[in-house]
C-alpha positions in Angstrom: 48.4 176.3 149.8 51.0 174.4 147.9 53.5 171.9 149.4 56.7 171.5 147.4 58.8 168.5 148.2 62.4 168.4 147.1 62.3 172.2 147.4 66.1 172.7 147.8 66.8 170.7 144.6 67.5 172.1 141.1 63.9 172.0 139.9 62.4 172.6 143.4 64.3 175.8 143.8 62.9 177.1 140.5 59.3 176.1 141.5 59.7 177.8 144.9 61.1 181.0 143.3 58.2 181.1 140.8 55.6 180.6 143.4 57.2 183.3 145.5 57.3 185.7 142.5 53.6 185.1 141.9 52.7 185.6 145.5 51.2 182.1 145.7 51.1 180.6 149.2 53.4 177.6 149.6 55.2 175.5 152.1 58.7 174.1 151.1 59.8 170.7 152.4 63.3 169.3 152.3 65.3 166.6 154.1 66.6 169.0 156.7 64.9 172.0 158.2 66.4 175.3 157.2 65.2 178.9 157.2 61.6 178.7 155.9 61.9 175.1 154.9 60.2 172.3 156.9 62.4 169.2 157.5 60.9 165.8 156.8 64.0 163.6 157.1 64.8 160.8 154.8 62.1 159.9 152.3 60.7 156.4 152.4 57.8 154.3 153.6 57.9 155.6 157.1 58.3 159.4 156.5 55.8 161.4 158.5 54.4 164.2 156.3 51.5 165.1 158.6 52.9 168.4 159.8 54.1 169.5 156.3 50.6 168.6 154.9 48.6 170.6 157.4 46.4 173.1 155.5 47.8 172.0 152.1 45.5 172.0 149.1 48.0 170.9 146.4 51.1 168.8 146.6 53.9 169.2 144.1 56.1 166.2 144.6 59.6 166.7 143.2 61.7 164.8 145.8 63.3 161.7 144.2 66.4 159.6 144.0 67.9 160.3 140.6 70.8 158.9 138.5 73.6 160.4 136.4 74.6 158.2 133.5 77.3 160.7 132.4 79.0 160.1 135.8 78.5 156.4 135.5 75.7 156.2 138.1 73.0 153.8 137.0 71.4 153.6 140.4 70.0 150.5 142.1 66.4 149.3 141.9 66.2 148.9 145.7 67.3 152.5 146.4 65.2 153.9 143.6 62.1 152.0 144.9 62.6 153.1 148.5 62.5 156.8 147.7 60.6 157.0 144.4 57.9 154.4 145.0 57.6 153.8 148.8 58.2 157.4 149.6 55.8 158.7 147.0 53.1 156.2 148.1 53.5 157.2 151.7 53.2 160.9 150.8 50.1 160.3 148.7 48.4 158.2 151.4 49.0 160.9 154.0 47.9 163.5 151.5 44.5 161.8 151.2 44.3 161.6 155.0 45.0 165.3 155.3 42.4 166.3 152.7 44.7 167.3 149.9 42.7 168.1 146.7 45.4 167.6 144.0 48.7 165.7 143.8 51.2 166.7 141.0 53.8 164.1 140.5 57.0 164.9 138.6 57.9 161.7 136.7 60.3 161.4 133.7 60.3 160.7 130.0 62.3 157.6 130.9 59.0 156.0 131.7 58.4 155.9 128.0 61.9 154.5 127.3 65.4 155.5 126.5 65.1 156.1 122.8 62.3 157.2 120.5 62.0 156.2 116.8 62.8 158.9 114.2 59.7 160.9 113.4 57.7 159.2 116.3 58.2 161.3 119.5 56.9 159.8 122.7 53.4 160.7 123.9 51.5 160.1 127.1 49.6 157.3 125.4 52.5 155.2 124.3 53.1 151.9 126.1 55.7 152.5 128.8 59.0 150.8 128.3 61.5 151.9 130.9 65.0 150.5 130.8 66.6 151.9 133.9 66.0 151.6 137.6 65.0 155.2 137.7 62.5 154.9 134.9 61.1 151.7 136.4 60.6 153.3 139.8 58.9 156.3 138.3 56.5 154.1 136.3 55.7 152.0 139.4 55.1 155.2 141.4 52.8 156.5 138.6 50.7 153.3 138.7 50.4 153.3 142.5 49.4 156.9 142.5 46.7 156.2 139.9 45.3 153.5 142.2 45.3 155.8 145.2 43.7 158.6 143.2 41.0 156.3 141.9 40.2 154.9 145.3 40.2 158.3 147.1 39.0 160.9 144.6 42.2 162.9 145.0 43.1 164.7 141.8 46.3 163.5 140.1 48.5 165.1 137.5 51.7 163.5 136.2 54.4 165.5 134.4 57.1 163.7 132.4 60.1 166.0 131.6 63.2 165.1 129.5 66.7 166.4 130.3 66.2 169.5 132.5 68.9 172.2 132.0 69.7 175.5 133.6 72.4 177.5 135.4 72.5 175.3 138.4 72.2 172.0 136.5 74.6 169.2 137.3 75.2 165.9 135.7 74.9 165.5 131.9 74.2 169.1 131.1 77.0 170.4 133.2 79.5 167.9 131.7 78.4 168.9 128.2 78.8 172.6 128.9 82.3 172.0 130.3 83.3 170.1 127.2 81.9 172.8 124.8 83.7 175.6 126.8 87.0 173.6 126.7 87.2 174.3 122.9 88.0 170.7 122.3 86.8 169.2 119.0 83.7 167.0 119.6 82.9 164.1 117.2 79.2 165.0 116.9 78.8 166.7 113.5 77.3 163.6 111.9 74.8 163.0 114.8 71.3 163.8 113.4 69.1 162.6 116.3 66.2 164.4 117.9 66.4 165.0 121.7 63.9 167.0 123.7 65.1 169.2 126.6 63.5 171.7 128.9 64.8 174.7 130.7 64.2 174.5 134.5 62.1 177.7 134.5 59.9 176.4 131.7 59.4 173.2 133.7 58.5 175.2 136.8 56.0 177.2 134.8 54.4 174.1 133.4 54.3 172.4 136.9 52.5 175.4 138.4 50.1 175.6 135.5 49.4 171.9 135.8 48.8 172.4 139.5 46.2 175.1 139.0 44.5 174.2 135.7 41.2 172.3 136.0 41.9 170.6 132.7 45.1 168.9 133.9 43.3 166.6 136.3 43.7 162.9 135.4 46.3 163.4 132.7 49.9 162.7 132.0 51.7 165.7 130.5 54.8 165.5 128.4 57.2 168.4 128.8 59.8 170.1 126.6 61.0 173.5 125.4 59.3 172.8 122.1 61.0 171.4 119.0 63.6 168.7 119.6 67.3 169.3 118.7 70.1 167.1 117.4 73.0 166.7 119.9 75.1 168.6 117.4 72.7 171.5 117.2 72.4 171.6 121.0 76.1 171.8 121.3 76.2 174.6 118.7 73.6 176.5 120.7 75.5 176.0 124.0 78.6 177.4 122.3 76.7 180.4 120.9 75.3 181.2 124.3 78.8 181.0 125.7 80.2 183.3 123.0 82.2 180.5 121.5 82.3 178.5 118.3 81.6 174.8 118.4 84.2 172.6 116.8 82.5 169.5 115.6 84.1 166.6 113.7 82.1 164.4 111.3 82.4 161.0 112.9 79.8 158.3 112.0 77.5 157.2 114.8 78.5 153.6 114.2 82.1 154.6 115.0 81.0 156.4 118.2 79.1 153.3 119.2 82.2 151.1 118.8 84.3 153.5 120.8 81.6 153.5 123.5 81.7 149.7 123.7 85.5 149.5 123.9 85.6 152.3 126.5 82.8 150.8 128.6 80.7 154.0 127.9 77.9 152.5 125.9 75.1 154.2 127.8 76.8 157.6 127.7 77.3 157.4 124.0 73.8 156.2 123.5 72.5 159.4 125.2 74.5 161.5 122.8 73.5 159.8 119.5 70.0 158.2 120.1 66.8 160.2 119.8 64.6 160.9 122.9 61.8 163.2 121.8 58.6 164.2 123.5 55.5 165.4 121.7 54.0 168.2 123.8 51.1 169.1 121.5 48.5 167.6 123.9 50.1 169.4 126.9 50.0 172.7 125.0 46.4 172.3 123.8 45.0 170.9 127.1 46.5 173.6 129.3 46.7 176.5 126.7 50.3 176.6 127.6 53.5 177.5 125.8 57.0 177.4 127.1 57.9 181.0 128.2 61.4 180.7 126.9 62.9 179.3 123.7 65.9 176.9 124.0 68.2 179.7 122.8 67.0 182.0 125.6 67.1 179.2 128.1 70.7 178.5 127.2 71.6 182.2 127.5 70.2 182.0 131.0 72.2 178.9 131.7 75.8 179.2 130.5 
């Protein structure tokens, strides 16, 4: 029996749908009870997971407090820690008490950092260097979970995805799709960065594979669709999937950075021009896993 937390969220919905399609037994948890979903209330240090955990063999922990840089939401360390650290630790401790065998924690590539060097994609073995409250909270949660797993013997798997996109995605991806569909010229032709992305159904497939594979235990798994794309190429693919033609202007990255500073949008511009690439070679080899869909197919499903 799987327990999926954050089951009504963007990724959680895909995980639940995939489990249902494969006739795998699961229990879905969300803040409020609805239909077949069990309500657990606000997530924090005092959340009671006992009822949700009854009879559960594997926990897939997706519930989290996120942030949206494109909307100007950096998030606060206190709020992030309350949900992402204290709430996660509470769930893990009660999972141990209830005899859960495996705990799958969905973290983020932001634990590695906000930008990767050209030609050096992030791996699970790189020294963590989070720069945001979200990344810091996920790293702390990872470390606390490792301590709990070591002390208890509960199996632990950590998945670090990059930007997750899909039809119901909000935030950065939704804003970018809206811009592309507007037909407005975008100053991105000269951007030659490398950014990893992952379609929500690819991520759901990886999460379930990680939850069931014996070889996943004790490992951090980087996630992505496959080869990274420049922001310009990603925009071109979004346009193609939408039946449109991308209009891109050749503006140097240095000019975009200056505009970002003047407009107070430094972080947003950085996420358009910096590289943030994940190396999924070890994930693919360890789990004998390949993303079911290419980015082209993922975007056709999304826009």
